[in-house]
N, C-alpha and C positions, 0 to 999 in steps of 0.2 A: 402797729403789729400786723403782719400779714397772716391770714388764715387760709388753709387750703380747702377747697371744697371737694368732696368726693364726686367722682364721675365714673360711671361704668364704662370701660373701654371694650370688654369682650364678655359675651355670654354664650355658653354652650348649653343648648337645650336638649341634646341627645344624651340620655342617661347612660348609654352603652359606651360612650367615650370618656377617657380621663384626660384631665388638663394639667400640665405643668408649665412653670414659668422659669426661664433661666436668662442669664445675662451674657452678652457676647464677651469673648475674652479681652477685648480692648475696652469694655465698659461703656460703649456708646449706645448700644441697643439692648432692648429686652425682647425675648422671643416668647410667644405664647404657642405652646404645642398642644394640639387637641388630637388624641390618637385612639385607635384601637389595635388589635394585634395585626391586622392586615394593612392599615393605611394611617396617615396622619396628615394634618394640615398645620402650617406654620405661619403665624402672623408676627409682624416685626413693628416694634415701637421705638421711635428715636427718643432717647432719654432727655433730649433738650426740648422736645415738642411732643408730649405725651398724646395729644389729640391726632398725631399722624399715623395712627395704627393702619397698617395695610396688609393684605394677603401676600405672602411670599411663595408659599407652596400649597397648591390646592390638593385636597384629599383624592380627587379623581385619578390623578397622574402621579401620585407621589410614591406608592409603595411604602417603605419605611425610610424616611429621610431625617437628616440632621443638618442644621445650618448654623454657620457662625460667620463673624465678620472679621476680616483681616485687611488692613490698610484701607483702601477704598472699595473693597469688593466683598460681596456676600459669597460664602463657598457653601455648596450643598453636597453632602454625602448621602448616597442612596443605594439600596440593593438592586 
């Protein structure tokens, strides 16, 4: 029997930010969104390789962004 060990993939230490997690429409990726009213940063996790978390949109240049995955591309919508 296989058991899964817990592993922390993302921690947000800034209490002024809120964090939400959503799945891409094709189900291949999970996105971690850490945001305020002014900006956000988005991390992506490949569902086949959860240790592959990487920063996709940094908060310094994001404004308010939303990301999804379609076919072989990440699509970013921003203001």
